[in-house]
Backbone and ligand atoms as CSV (ligand in chain L), in Angstrom:
chain,resi,resn,atom,element,x,y,z
A,1,MET,N,N,72.478,-50.451,-0.606
A,1,MET,CA,C,71.258,-51.235,-1.103
A,1,MET,C,C,70.535,-52.059,0.079
A,2,LYS,N,N,71.340,-52.609,0.899
A,2,LYS,CA,C,70.810,-53.361,2.111
A,2,LYS,C,C,70.056,-52.395,2.948
A,3,LYS,N,N,70.566,-51.210,3.171
A,3,LYS,CA,C,70.069,-50.285,4.100
A,3,LYS,C,C,68.760,-49.710,3.419
A,4,LEU,N,N,68.654,-49.715,2.138
A,4,LEU,CA,C,67.460,-49.088,1.454
A,4,LEU,C,C,66.314,-50.079,1.713
A,5,PHE,N,N,66.551,-51.400,1.639
A,5,PHE,CA,C,65.683,-52.322,2.002
A,5,PHE,C,C,64.963,-52.147,3.402
A,6,LEU,N,N,65.802,-51.855,4.250
A,6,LEU,CA,C,65.454,-51.745,5.686
A,6,LEU,C,C,64.602,-50.388,5.775
A,7,TYR,N,N,64.978,-49.196,4.947
A,7,TYR,CA,C,64.095,-48.253,5.044
A,7,TYR,C,C,62.759,-48.506,4.301
A,8,ALA,N,N,62.869,-49.388,3.243
A,8,ALA,CA,C,61.480,-49.737,2.624
A,8,ALA,C,C,60.510,-50.456,3.436
A,9,VAL,N,N,61.112,-51.396,4.255
A,9,VAL,CA,C,60.248,-52.169,5.195
A,9,VAL,C,C,59.640,-51.274,6.322
A,10,CYS,N,N,60.280,-50.241,6.618
A,10,CYS,CA,C,59.853,-49.287,7.635
A,10,CYS,C,C,58.922,-48.320,7.217
A,11,LEU,N,N,58.779,-48.161,5.978
A,11,LEU,CA,C,58.071,-46.969,5.251
A,11,LEU,C,C,56.764,-46.503,5.908
A,12,PRO,N,N,55.791,-47.539,6.090
A,12,PRO,CA,C,54.596,-46.940,6.538
A,12,PRO,C,C,54.722,-46.207,7.948
A,13,ASN,N,N,55.349,-46.698,8.711
A,13,ASN,CA,C,55.617,-46.158,10.106
A,13,ASN,C,C,56.441,-44.693,9.931
A,14,ASP,N,N,57.522,-44.804,8.994
A,14,ASP,CA,C,58.187,-43.556,8.916
A,14,ASP,C,C,57.484,-42.358,8.256
A,15,ILE,N,N,56.507,-42.709,7.350
A,15,ILE,CA,C,55.841,-41.615,6.683
A,15,ILE,C,C,54.802,-40.978,7.758
A,16,ALA,N,N,54.186,-41.745,8.648
A,16,ALA,CA,C,53.507,-41.178,9.739
A,16,ALA,C,C,54.353,-40.551,10.725
A,17,MET,N,N,55.525,-40.881,10.929
A,17,MET,CA,C,56.545,-40.217,11.764
A,17,MET,C,C,56.924,-38.884,11.309
A,18,VAL,N,N,57.301,-38.768,9.944
A,18,VAL,CA,C,57.718,-37.586,9.222
A,18,VAL,C,C,56.570,-36.574,9.390
A,19,LEU,N,N,55.383,-36.954,9.193
A,19,LEU,CA,C,54.195,-35.958,9.205
A,19,LEU,C,C,54.101,-35.490,10.630
A,20,SER,N,N,54.254,-36.298,11.632
A,20,SER,CA,C,54.190,-35.988,13.181
A,20,SER,C,C,55.221,-34.981,13.471
A,21,LEU,N,N,56.439,-35.258,12.753
A,21,LEU,CA,C,57.791,-34.458,13.302
A,21,LEU,C,C,57.442,-33.096,12.693
A,22,LEU,N,N,56.781,-32.932,11.479
A,22,LEU,CA,C,56.788,-31.683,10.788
A,22,LEU,C,C,56.027,-30.728,11.718
A,23,VAL,N,N,54.781,-31.381,12.322
A,23,VAL,CA,C,53.994,-30.508,13.257
A,23,VAL,C,C,54.698,-30.193,14.489
A,24,VAL,N,N,55.444,-31.120,14.987
A,24,VAL,CA,C,56.208,-30.796,16.242
A,24,VAL,C,C,57.280,-29.681,15.998
A,25,ARG,N,N,57.870,-29.897,14.897
A,25,ARG,CA,C,59.002,-28.728,14.356
A,25,ARG,C,C,58.316,-27.365,14.421
A,26,LEU,N,N,57.211,-27.474,13.746
A,26,LEU,CA,C,56.595,-26.137,13.474
A,26,LEU,C,C,56.056,-25.495,14.727
A,27,LEU,N,N,55.375,-26.353,15.803
A,27,LEU,CA,C,54.906,-25.698,16.836
A,27,LEU,C,C,55.977,-25.673,18.183
A,28,TRP,N,N,56.810,-26.643,18.248
A,28,TRP,CA,C,57.655,-26.638,19.497
A,28,TRP,C,C,59.096,-26.811,19.186
A,29,GLY,N,N,59.477,-27.000,17.824
A,29,GLY,CA,C,60.763,-27.304,17.720
A,29,GLY,C,C,61.749,-26.179,17.404
A,30,SER,N,N,62.910,-26.322,17.520
A,30,SER,CA,C,64.095,-25.339,17.074
A,30,SER,C,C,64.864,-25.768,15.873
A,31,SER,N,N,65.070,-26.998,15.614
A,31,SER,CA,C,65.749,-27.583,14.547
A,31,SER,C,C,65.589,-28.980,14.148
A,32,PHE,N,N,65.980,-29.358,12.961
A,32,PHE,CA,C,66.042,-30.707,12.658
A,32,PHE,C,C,67.369,-31.254,12.794
A,33,LEU,N,N,67.532,-32.601,13.119
A,33,LEU,CA,C,68.949,-33.088,13.319
A,33,LEU,C,C,68.949,-34.422,12.626
A,34,ILE,N,N,70.017,-34.703,11.954
A,34,ILE,CA,C,70.142,-36.071,11.337
A,34,ILE,C,C,71.158,-36.851,12.065
A,35,LYS,N,N,70.660,-37.787,12.656
A,35,LYS,CA,C,71.535,-38.649,13.605
A,35,LYS,C,C,71.159,-40.131,13.594
A,36,ASN,N,N,72.213,-41.009,13.602
A,36,ASN,CA,C,71.997,-42.427,13.720
A,36,ASN,C,C,70.939,-42.867,12.463
A,37,GLY,N,N,71.174,-42.355,11.320
A,37,GLY,CA,C,70.384,-42.548,10.181
A,37,GLY,C,C,68.990,-42.272,10.230
A,38,GLY,N,N,68.626,-41.313,11.146
A,38,GLY,CA,C,67.197,-40.800,11.380
A,38,GLY,C,C,67.104,-39.357,11.343
A,39,LEU,N,N,65.910,-38.884,11.202
A,39,LEU,CA,C,65.434,-37.504,11.346
A,39,LEU,C,C,64.819,-37.208,12.665
A,40,TRP,N,N,65.478,-36.277,13.377
A,40,TRP,CA,C,65.066,-35.837,14.723
A,40,TRP,C,C,64.745,-34.358,14.752
A,41,VAL,N,N,63.713,-34.068,15.627
A,41,VAL,CA,C,63.401,-32.682,15.965
A,41,VAL,C,C,63.942,-32.328,17.198
A,42,VAL,N,N,64.700,-31.243,17.354
A,42,VAL,CA,C,65.255,-30.705,18.708
A,42,VAL,C,C,64.274,-29.735,19.254
A,43,LEU,N,N,63.630,-30.008,20.354
A,43,LEU,CA,C,62.665,-28.872,20.881
A,43,LEU,C,C,63.367,-27.634,21.221
A,44,LYS,N,N,62.618,-26.521,21.272
A,44,LYS,CA,C,63.191,-25.343,21.855
A,44,LYS,C,C,63.396,-25.428,23.274
A,45,GLU,N,N,64.571,-24.863,23.811
A,45,GLU,CA,C,64.856,-24.864,25.166
A,45,GLU,C,C,63.665,-24.604,26.243
A,46,ASN,N,N,62.854,-23.532,25.867
A,46,ASN,CA,C,61.760,-23.222,26.745
A,46,ASN,C,C,60.478,-23.837,26.233
A,47,SER,N,N,60.544,-24.829,25.392
A,47,SER,CA,C,59.358,-25.353,24.894
A,47,SER,C,C,58.221,-25.812,25.875
A,48,LYS,N,N,57.057,-25.651,25.593
A,48,LYS,CA,C,56.008,-26.037,26.501
A,48,LYS,C,C,55.470,-27.556,26.059
A,49,PHE,N,N,56.137,-27.978,25.189
A,49,PHE,CA,C,55.725,-29.392,24.524
A,49,PHE,C,C,55.824,-30.399,25.681
A,50,TRP,N,N,54.718,-30.940,26.259
A,50,TRP,CA,C,54.728,-31.918,27.229
A,50,TRP,C,C,55.855,-31.663,28.299
A,51,ASP,N,N,55.569,-30.614,29.087
A,51,ASP,CA,C,56.589,-30.156,30.089
A,51,ASP,C,C,57.129,-31.354,30.927
A,52,GLU,N,N,56.131,-32.308,31.405
A,52,GLU,CA,C,56.641,-33.343,32.095
A,52,GLU,C,C,57.641,-34.152,31.439
A,53,TRP,N,N,57.287,-34.447,30.155
A,53,TRP,CA,C,58.103,-35.290,29.170
A,53,TRP,C,C,59.565,-34.725,29.134
A,54,THR,N,N,59.614,-33.263,28.966
A,54,THR,CA,C,60.948,-32.754,28.827
A,54,THR,C,C,61.650,-32.719,30.011
A,55,LEU,N,N,61.007,-32.806,31.094
A,55,LEU,CA,C,61.732,-32.905,32.547
A,55,LEU,C,C,62.330,-34.368,32.729
A,56,SER,N,N,61.354,-35.353,32.406
A,56,SER,CA,C,61.728,-36.725,32.702
A,56,SER,C,C,62.490,-37.397,31.588
A,57,TYR,N,N,62.163,-37.225,30.442
A,57,TYR,CA,C,62.761,-37.905,29.293
A,57,TYR,C,C,63.345,-36.933,28.317
A,58,SER,N,N,64.411,-37.404,27.845
A,58,SER,CA,C,65.311,-36.334,26.960
A,58,SER,C,C,65.154,-36.736,25.508
A,59,GLY,N,N,64.389,-37.851,25.199
A,59,GLY,CA,C,64.322,-38.281,23.800
A,59,GLY,C,C,63.198,-39.240,23.616
A,60,VAL,N,N,62.624,-39.327,22.468
A,60,VAL,CA,C,61.640,-40.392,22.108
A,60,VAL,C,C,61.832,-40.907,20.721
A,61,CYS,N,N,61.940,-42.092,20.439
A,61,CYS,CA,C,62.205,-42.620,19.083
A,61,CYS,C,C,60.802,-43.080,18.568
A,62,LEU,N,N,60.458,-42.416,17.355
A,62,LEU,CA,C,59.204,-42.773,16.709
A,62,LEU,C,C,59.322,-43.503,15.530
A,63,GLY,N,N,60.545,-43.925,15.129
A,63,GLY,CA,C,60.900,-44.704,13.900
A,63,GLY,C,C,62.235,-44.445,13.557
A,64,HIS,N,N,62.421,-44.114,12.252
A,64,HIS,CA,C,63.846,-43.600,11.900
A,64,HIS,C,C,63.857,-42.135,12.308
A,65,GLY,N,N,63.826,-41.852,13.508
A,65,GLY,CA,C,63.892,-40.493,14.011
A,65,GLY,C,C,62.879,-40.382,15.191
A,66,GLY,N,N,62.822,-39.079,15.686
A,66,GLY,CA,C,61.964,-38.859,16.773
A,66,GLY,C,C,62.233,-37.411,17.267
A,67,ILE,N,N,62.330,-37.255,18.702
A,67,ILE,CA,C,62.305,-35.991,19.328
A,67,ILE,C,C,63.402,-35.887,20.339
A,68,PHE,N,N,64.136,-34.980,20.613
A,68,PHE,CA,C,65.065,-34.722,21.458
A,68,PHE,C,C,64.732,-33.423,22.350
A,69,ALA,N,N,64.865,-33.579,23.528
A,69,ALA,CA,C,64.754,-32.184,24.349
A,69,ALA,C,C,66.062,-31.612,24.171
A,70,SER,N,N,66.161,-30.240,24.285
A,70,SER,CA,C,67.322,-29.471,24.282
A,70,SER,C,C,67.922,-29.052,25.722
A,71,PRO,N,N,69.278,-29.093,25.856
A,71,PRO,CA,C,70.260,-29.488,24.767
A,71,PRO,C,C,70.301,-30.973,24.676
A,72,VAL,N,N,70.736,-31.360,23.477
A,72,VAL,CA,C,70.664,-32.868,23.197
A,72,VAL,C,C,71.990,-33.552,24.025
A,73,LYS,N,N,71.610,-34.503,24.859
A,73,LYS,CA,C,72.526,-35.208,25.590
A,73,LYS,C,C,73.036,-36.431,24.850
A,74,ILE,N,N,74.436,-36.774,25.125
A,74,ILE,CA,C,75.137,-37.818,24.317
A,74,ILE,C,C,74.423,-39.238,24.857
A,75,ILE,N,N,73.990,-39.197,25.958
A,75,ILE,CA,C,73.315,-40.349,26.679
A,75,ILE,C,C,71.954,-40.747,25.912
A,76,SER,N,N,71.186,-39.590,25.523
A,76,SER,CA,C,70.013,-39.694,24.870
A,76,SER,C,C,70.180,-40.131,23.557
A,77,VAL,N,N,71.278,-39.641,22.860
A,77,VAL,CA,C,71.457,-40.050,21.432
A,77,VAL,C,C,71.872,-41.591,21.358
A,78,VAL,N,N,72.508,-42.079,22.355
A,78,VAL,CA,C,72.830,-43.576,22.529
A,78,VAL,C,C,71.564,-44.324,22.684
A,79,HIS,N,N,70.934,-43.896,23.753
A,79,HIS,CA,C,69.654,-44.577,24.125
A,79,HIS,C,C,68.727,-44.738,23.086
A,80,GLU,N,N,68.457,-43.639,22.269
A,80,GLU,CA,C,67.529,-43.597,21.219
A,80,GLU,C,C,68.125,-44.370,20.047
A,81,ALA,N,N,69.251,-44.543,19.758
A,81,ALA,CA,C,69.956,-45.360,18.727
A,81,ALA,C,C,69.572,-46.798,18.997
A,82,VAL,N,N,69.572,-47.189,20.176
A,82,VAL,CA,C,69.186,-48.546,20.600
A,82,VAL,C,C,67.617,-48.774,20.104
A,83,HIS,N,N,66.934,-47.923,20.552
A,83,HIS,CA,C,65.335,-47.912,20.149
A,83,HIS,C,C,65.348,-47.930,18.697
A,84,LEU,N,N,66.045,-47.134,17.864
A,84,LEU,CA,C,66.059,-47.142,16.543
A,84,LEU,C,C,66.268,-48.615,15.743
A,85,GLU,N,N,67.296,-49.284,16.285
A,85,GLU,CA,C,67.413,-50.637,15.984
A,85,GLU,C,C,66.441,-51.509,16.363
A,86,GLN,N,N,65.838,-51.396,17.485
A,86,GLN,CA,C,64.657,-52.172,17.956
A,86,GLN,C,C,63.491,-51.990,16.959
A,87,PHE,N,N,63.287,-50.761,16.632
A,87,PHE,CA,C,62.250,-50.236,15.641
A,87,PHE,C,C,62.449,-51.123,14.379
A,88,GLU,N,N,63.526,-51.144,13.661
A,88,GLU,CA,C,63.838,-51.688,12.288
A,88,GLU,C,C,63.445,-53.309,12.530
A,89,VAL,N,N,63.979,-53.843,13.629
A,89,VAL,CA,C,63.638,-55.296,14.045
A,89,VAL,C,C,62.232,-55.572,13.984
A,90,SER,N,N,61.384,-54.691,14.702
A,90,SER,CA,C,60.043,-54.880,14.734
A,90,SER,C,C,59.266,-54.853,13.671
A,91,MET,N,N,59.741,-53.726,12.742
A,91,MET,CA,C,59.071,-53.719,11.463
A,91,MET,C,C,59.429,-54.838,10.363
A,92,LEU,N,N,60.712,-55.129,10.559
A,92,LEU,CA,C,60.984,-56.458,9.568
A,92,LEU,C,C,60.073,-57.601,10.035
A,93,LYS,N,N,59.929,-57.819,11.364
A,93,LYS,CA,C,59.238,-58.886,11.816
A,93,LYS,C,C,57.754,-58.843,11.373
A,94,SER,N,N,57.137,-57.611,11.520
A,94,SER,CA,C,55.720,-57.480,11.101
A,94,SER,C,C,55.489,-57.678,9.595
A,95,PHE,N,N,56.567,-57.116,8.843
A,95,PHE,CA,C,56.542,-57.412,7.372
A,95,PHE,C,C,56.582,-58.855,6.960
A,96,LEU,N,N,57.469,-59.621,7.769
A,96,LEU,CA,C,57.506,-60.994,7.375
A,96,LEU,C,C,56.184,-61.723,7.949
A,97,SER,N,N,55.705,-61.275,9.035
A,97,SER,CA,C,54.458,-61.955,9.455
A,97,SER,C,C,53.336,-61.518,8.506
A,98,ALA,N,N,53.199,-60.309,8.143
A,98,ALA,CA,C,52.148,-59.855,7.264
A,98,ALA,C,C,52.275,-60.563,5.882
A,99,SER,N,N,53.613,-60.799,5.490
A,99,SER,CA,C,53.693,-61.638,4.111
A,99,SER,C,C,53.307,-62.914,4.222
A,100,VAL,N,N,53.465,-63.592,5.379
A,100,VAL,CA,C,53.015,-65.160,5.437
A,100,VAL,C,C,51.417,-65.144,5.440
A,101,ALA,N,N,50.969,-64.034,6.416
A,101,ALA,CA,C,49.415,-63.992,6.365
A,101,ALA,C,C,48.932,-63.817,4.969
A,102,PHE,N,N,49.568,-62.958,4.242
A,102,PHE,CA,C,49.079,-62.552,2.920
A,102,PHE,C,C,49.143,-63.735,2.008
A,103,ILE,N,N,50.254,-64.584,2.038
A,103,ILE,CA,C,50.304,-65.814,1.116
A,103,ILE,C,C,49.240,-66.791,1.455
A,104,VAL,N,N,49.021,-67.049,2.793
A,104,VAL,CA,C,48.023,-67.982,3.197
A,104,VAL,C,C,46.624,-67.584,2.768
A,105,CYS,N,N,46.335,-66.231,3.029
A,105,CYS,CA,C,44.988,-65.781,2.827
A,105,CYS,C,C,44.702,-65.618,1.346
A,106,ALA,N,N,45.977,-65.407,0.583
A,106,ALA,CA,C,45.677,-65.286,-1.011
A,106,ALA,C,C,45.341,-66.586,-1.481
A,107,ILE,N,N,45.661,-67.685,-0.869
A,107,ILE,CA,C,45.330,-68.982,-1.319
A,107,ILE,C,C,43.871,-69.360,-1.072
A,108,LEU,N,N,43.511,-68.936,0.248
A,108,LEU,CA,C,42.260,-69.403,0.843
A,108,LEU,C,C,41.064,-68.367,0.534
A,109,CYS,N,N,41.421,-67.015,0.559
A,109,CYS,CA,C,40.339,-65.959,0.440
A,109,CYS,C,C,40.542,-65.183,-0.845
A,110,PRO,N,N,39.475,-64.372,-1.143
A,110,PRO,CA,C,39.773,-63.412,-2.224
A,110,PRO,C,C,40.878,-62.557,-1.990
A,111,TYR,N,N,41.625,-62.100,-3.158
A,111,TYR,CA,C,42.897,-61.436,-2.985
A,111,TYR,C,C,42.755,-60.037,-2.205
A,112,LYS,N,N,41.633,-59.440,-2.188
A,112,LYS,CA,C,41.399,-58.213,-1.679
A,112,LYS,C,C,41.407,-58.365,-0.025
A,113,ILE,N,N,40.863,-59.447,0.315
A,113,ILE,CA,C,41.061,-59.745,1.833
A,113,ILE,C,C,42.457,-59.964,2.359
A,114,ALA,N,N,43.240,-60.748,1.376
A,114,ALA,CA,C,44.643,-61.014,1.720
A,114,ALA,C,C,45.431,-59.625,1.890
A,115,LEU,N,N,45.071,-58.814,0.885
A,115,LEU,CA,C,45.769,-57.613,0.769
A,115,LEU,C,C,45.433,-56.550,2.100
A,116,MET,N,N,44.193,-56.665,2.474
A,116,MET,CA,C,43.762,-55.962,3.670
A,116,MET,C,C,44.397,-56.487,4.968
A,117,ILE,N,N,44.522,-57.816,5.078
A,117,ILE,CA,C,45.241,-58.362,6.231
A,117,ILE,C,C,46.707,-57.877,6.242
A,118,PHE,N,N,47.252,-57.887,5.061
A,118,PHE,CA,C,48.659,-57.554,4.982
A,118,PHE,C,C,48.815,-56.095,5.494
A,119,LEU,N,N,48.009,-55.124,5.053
A,119,LEU,CA,C,48.154,-53.811,5.316
A,119,LEU,C,C,47.547,-53.523,6.717
A,120,CYS,N,N,46.911,-54.248,7.300
A,120,CYS,CA,C,46.455,-54.086,8.672
A,120,CYS,C,C,47.655,-54.583,9.705
A,121,VAL,N,N,48.472,-55.450,9.365
A,121,VAL,CA,C,49.674,-56.098,10.182
A,121,VAL,C,C,50.786,-55.422,10.018
A,122,TRP,N,N,51.180,-55.128,8.737
A,122,TRP,CA,C,52.533,-54.621,8.533
A,122,TRP,C,C,52.881,-53.312,9.243
A,123,PRO,N,N,52.027,-52.241,9.004
A,123,PRO,CA,C,52.440,-50.859,9.496
A,123,PRO,C,C,52.545,-50.668,10.905
A,124,PHE,N,N,52.066,-51.704,11.864
A,124,PHE,CA,C,51.870,-51.551,13.346
A,124,PHE,C,C,53.029,-52.322,14.055
A,125,GLY,N,N,54.105,-52.746,13.393
A,125,GLY,CA,C,55.068,-53.636,13.989
A,125,GLY,C,C,55.652,-52.976,15.193
A,126,TYR,N,N,55.999,-51.654,15.112
A,126,TYR,CA,C,56.700,-51.098,16.227
A,126,TYR,C,C,55.705,-50.615,17.335
A,127,LEU,N,N,54.602,-50.203,17.058
A,127,LEU,CA,C,53.394,-50.044,18.006
A,127,LEU,C,C,53.192,-51.354,18.724
A,128,PHE,N,N,52.952,-52.451,18.001
A,128,PHE,CA,C,52.667,-53.724,18.859
A,128,PHE,C,C,53.826,-54.202,19.686
A,129,TYR,N,N,55.187,-53.893,19.072
A,129,TYR,CA,C,56.274,-54.163,19.787
A,129,TYR,C,C,56.394,-53.454,21.250
A,130,LEU,N,N,56.240,-52.205,21.082
A,130,LEU,CA,C,56.219,-51.401,22.284
A,130,LEU,C,C,55.088,-51.749,23.300
A,131,ILE,N,N,53.962,-52.042,22.785
A,131,ILE,CA,C,52.714,-52.410,23.795
A,131,ILE,C,C,53.076,-53.651,24.294
A,132,SER,N,N,53.599,-54.652,23.445
A,132,SER,CA,C,53.990,-55.994,24.157
A,132,SER,C,C,55.012,-56.009,25.214
A,133,GLY,N,N,56.036,-55.044,24.907
A,133,GLY,CA,C,57.088,-54.864,26.023
A,133,GLY,C,C,56.650,-54.350,27.348
A,134,TRP,N,N,55.700,-53.287,27.146
A,134,TRP,CA,C,55.005,-52.762,28.330
A,134,TRP,C,C,54.204,-53.784,29.100
A,135,LEU,N,N,53.455,-54.464,28.324
A,135,LEU,CA,C,52.461,-55.444,28.754
A,135,LEU,C,C,53.120,-56.597,29.515
A,136,VAL,N,N,54.260,-57.191,28.890
A,136,VAL,CA,C,54.910,-58.239,29.481
A,136,VAL,C,C,55.682,-57.804,30.794
A,137,ALA,N,N,56.181,-56.576,30.825
A,137,ALA,CA,C,56.835,-56.194,32.134
A,137,ALA,C,C,55.621,-56.005,33.165
A,138,PHE,N,N,54.680,-55.427,32.732
A,138,PHE,CA,C,53.387,-55.339,33.821
A,138,PHE,C,C,53.042,-56.740,34.309
A,139,LEU,N,N,52.727,-57.751,33.361
A,139,LEU,CA,C,52.315,-59.017,33.806
A,139,LEU,C,C,53.361,-59.708,34.660
A,140,ARG,N,N,54.630,-59.323,34.439
A,140,ARG,CA,C,55.721,-59.856,35.284
A,140,ARG,C,C,55.936,-59.286,36.634
A,141,GLY,N,N,55.091,-58.159,36.813
A,141,GLY,CA,C,55.112,-57.490,38.144
A,141,GLY,C,C,56.114,-56.522,38.093
A,142,GLU,N,N,56.708,-56.067,37.024
A,142,GLU,CA,C,57.696,-54.915,36.934
A,142,GLU,C,C,57.034,-53.670,36.468
A,143,SER,N,N,57.718,-52.661,36.630
A,143,SER,CA,C,57.316,-51.247,36.135
A,143,SER,C,C,57.180,-51.414,34.642
A,144,PRO,N,N,55.817,-51.057,34.189
A,144,PRO,CA,C,55.707,-51.161,32.678
A,144,PRO,C,C,56.771,-50.408,31.805
A,145,TYR,N,N,57.066,-49.370,32.220
A,145,TYR,CA,C,58.039,-48.623,31.306
A,145,TYR,C,C,59.425,-49.051,31.750
A,146,LYS,N,N,60.002,-48.832,32.851
A,146,LYS,CA,C,61.358,-49.227,33.181
A,146,LYS,C,C,61.549,-50.669,33.097
A,147,GLY,N,N,60.628,-51.502,33.329
A,147,GLY,CA,C,60.938,-52.970,33.181
A,147,GLY,C,C,60.717,-53.500,31.975
A,148,SER,N,N,60.314,-52.724,30.865
A,148,SER,CA,C,60.143,-53.296,29.610
A,148,SER,C,C,61.455,-53.717,29.128
A,149,SER,N,N,61.452,-54.815,28.360
A,149,SER,CA,C,62.911,-55.248,27.839
A,149,SER,C,C,63.483,-54.212,26.784
A,150,HIS,N,N,62.587,-53.490,26.021
A,150,HIS,CA,C,63.343,-52.564,25.179
A,150,HIS,C,C,63.933,-51.234,26.061
A,151,GLU,N,N,63.315,-50.921,27.047
A,151,GLU,CA,C,63.886,-49.848,27.780
A,151,GLU,C,C,65.070,-50.440,28.701
A,152,GLU,N,N,65.019,-51.649,29.208
A,152,GLU,CA,C,66.140,-52.131,30.009
A,152,GLU,C,C,67.413,-52.318,28.998
A,153,ALA,N,N,67.097,-52.765,27.775
A,153,ALA,CA,C,68.289,-52.819,26.859
A,153,ALA,C,C,68.977,-51.461,26.559
A,154,ALA,N,N,68.075,-50.478,26.216
A,154,ALA,CA,C,68.443,-49.156,25.941
A,154,ALA,C,C,69.049,-48.424,27.055
A,155,TYR,N,N,68.611,-48.571,28.156
A,155,TYR,CA,C,69.297,-47.934,29.406
A,155,TYR,C,C,70.676,-48.607,29.595
A,156,ALA,N,N,70.746,-49.967,29.544
A,156,ALA,CA,C,71.927,-50.620,29.929
A,156,ALA,C,C,73.074,-50.252,28.836
A,157,ILE,N,N,72.717,-50.294,27.578
A,157,ILE,CA,C,73.714,-49.863,26.552
A,157,ILE,C,C,74.200,-48.575,26.612
A,158,ALA,N,N,73.189,-47.562,26.926
A,158,ALA,CA,C,73.474,-46.210,27.138
A,158,ALA,C,C,74.606,-45.977,28.297
A,159,GLU,N,N,74.276,-46.625,29.347
A,159,GLU,CA,C,75.107,-46.428,30.531
A,159,GLU,C,C,76.305,-47.075,30.332
A,160,ASP,N,N,76.500,-48.250,29.626
A,160,ASP,CA,C,77.647,-48.810,29.406
A,160,ASP,C,C,78.521,-47.970,28.591
A,161,TYR,N,N,77.872,-47.400,27.606
A,161,TYR,CA,C,78.624,-46.455,26.567
A,161,TYR,C,C,79.252,-45.335,27.396
A,162,LEU,N,N,78.633,-44.811,28.288
A,162,LEU,CA,C,79.236,-43.728,29.201
A,162,LEU,C,C,80.298,-44.169,29.904
A,163,ARG,N,N,80.396,-45.434,30.313
A,163,ARG,CA,C,81.530,-45.895,31.026
A,163,ARG,C,C,82.702,-46.184,30.155
A,164,ARG,N,N,82.715,-46.314,28.965
A,164,ARG,CA,C,83.655,-46.473,27.978
A,164,ARG,C,C,84.098,-45.070,27.382
A,165,LYS,N,N,85.361,-45.322,26.939
A,165,LYS,CA,C,85.883,-44.148,26.154
A,165,LYS,C,C,85.303,-44.154,24.742
A,166,GLU,N,N,85.064,-43.104,24.238
A,166,GLU,CA,C,84.639,-43.024,22.691
A,166,GLU,C,C,85.924,-43.577,21.852
A,167,GLY,N,N,85.767,-44.515,21.035
A,167,GLY,CA,C,86.748,-44.984,20.336
A,167,GLY,C,C,86.433,-46.329,19.740
A,168,ALA,N,N,87.510,-47.136,19.565
A,168,ALA,CA,C,87.451,-48.375,18.711
A,168,ALA,C,C,86.502,-49.387,19.439
A,169,ASP,N,N,86.235,-49.391,20.785
A,169,ASP,CA,C,85.392,-50.168,21.547
A,169,ASP,C,C,83.988,-49.742,21.572
A,170,ALA,N,N,83.645,-48.479,21.077
A,170,ALA,CA,C,82.332,-47.926,21.246
A,170,ALA,C,C,81.443,-48.732,20.272
A,171,PRO,N,N,80.225,-48.907,20.740
A,171,PRO,CA,C,79.137,-49.674,19.895
A,171,PRO,C,C,79.215,-49.169,18.478
A,172,ARG,N,N,79.104,-49.865,17.561
A,172,ARG,CA,C,79.204,-49.305,16.079
A,172,ARG,C,C,78.013,-48.871,15.602
A,173,ARG,N,N,76.783,-49.050,16.236
A,173,ARG,CA,C,75.608,-48.683,15.767
A,173,ARG,C,C,75.358,-47.188,15.962
A,174,ILE,N,N,76.117,-46.467,16.824
A,174,ILE,CA,C,75.896,-45.188,17.298
A,174,ILE,C,C,76.776,-44.151,16.705
A,175,LEU,N,N,76.450,-42.991,16.836
A,175,LEU,CA,C,77.327,-41.773,16.431
A,175,LEU,C,C,77.797,-41.686,15.070
A,176,LYS,N,N,76.893,-42.304,14.069
A,176,LYS,CA,C,77.331,-42.201,12.738
A,176,LYS,C,C,77.083,-40.807,12.226
L,1,ZN,ZN,ZN,63.715,-45.340,25.935
């Protein structure tokens, strides 16, 4: 039930993600994979999908799911699991922010305007979160990608995971 609430809060982003994944699966994918509570497309090994991307990155989280290059590496699964939880946090935050804006606007403005503001804020939580992370890293003089707090966390947790044995001390969020 608690998990269902989380999926509901993330719904606008996940609808767009699933539609995008269907196109990626059709054109460049080899299979679907259910992992970490999300739906992922595994690219064909010789896929021409964003060649540079498949060389440099082996996964991308677009919401409750995303894309993995083939073969799927365990460090990529762990790395993207961190992003998936960050996605959930960002969507809950945008849902709460949009709800407060909706209540205030519903008191002060016509109901339709309040609803429009709600719908303009809520769906974009993850996008704003990623842009903010890149922008803050850039403004602090760091690399926008590697220096962003969401990437630093994902790389650190994934590398830490590889140092440990799989077992009781493995982070609970992954490999479900
Ligand atoms: Zn990442």
